[in-house]
KOLROLUM-372136 format. One record per atom (N, C-alpha, C): x, y, z. Coordinates in steps of 0.1 Angstrom, whole numbers, plus 5000, padded with zeros to 4 digits. Layout:
<pts>
XYZ...
</pts>
This chain:
<pts>
297945628582298545758583298045848572297745968575297246068565298446138559298446148545299446218538298846358534299546458537299146598534300046658523299346708513300146778503300146928506301046998500301147138502300047218497299147168488298047238483296847248492296847158502295747158512295947268521294747328525294747438534294147408547293447288548292747248560292847098561292547048573292546908576291746878589291446748590290746708602291646688614291146648625292046628637293146528635292846418627293846318625295046378617294746468607295846528599296646628608295946708616296646798625297446728635296946618640297746538650298946488644298946438632300046378625301046488621300646598617301546708612302246778624301546798635302046888645302346808658302246678658302546588669301746628682300446658679299446678690298446568689298246498700297346378699295946418696295146328690293746358687292946378699293346308710292646318723292846458729294046508728294346648733293546748725293446728712292646828704291246818708290746698710289346688714289046748728289946728737289846788750289846938749290746998741290847138740289547198733289047128724287747168717286647178728286547068736285447068746285647168757286847218759287147318769287147458763286947468750286947608744288347658743289347578742290747618741291347568728292547598726293347548714293047628702293447568690293347638678291847648673291647748665290247768660289947648651288647608652288247498644286847528639286347448629285047458623284347328623283047328624282247208623281447208610281447108603280547088591279846958594278646968600277946848604278646788616279046668615279846598626281346608624281746658612283146668609283746798615284946778620285746898626286846928616287047058613288047098603288847208610290147198607291147298612291847358599291947488599292847548588294247558594295147518585296547518590297047648595296647758588296947888593296547918607295347868611294847888624295647808634296047688631296747608640298147668642298847708631300147768632300147898640299047978638298948108646298748068661297947968664297847928678299147878684299847798676301147748681302147858684302147968676303048078678302548178688301348168693300748268701301348288715301948178720302548188734303848128734304848188729306248128729306848128743307648038745308448028758309748108755309848228760310948318757312148288766313248288760314548268767315348388766316348398774317248518773317848528759318248418753318848418739317748458729316548418731315548438720315048588720315148658731314748798731315948888730317148838729318348908726318848998738318448978750318849058761319548968772320449028778321148958789320649018802320448948813320149008826321249088831320949198838322049278845322549198857323849198858324449128870325049228880
</pts>
């Protein structure tokens, strides 16, 4: 298991998978399909910046009535 300290700003797929409970296979599939969080390649190594992953996670929220503060008209 990979331990991440708060000083780190980036990590590989195994780090992202552990921190955000997204499987490494899912990350690999999304990369091959051109989907998912922004990533970088350095040789054969894949790197994700935590800011990019968090921005991607927050990009499409599932809105509920309570989360948008409005009630439907009855």
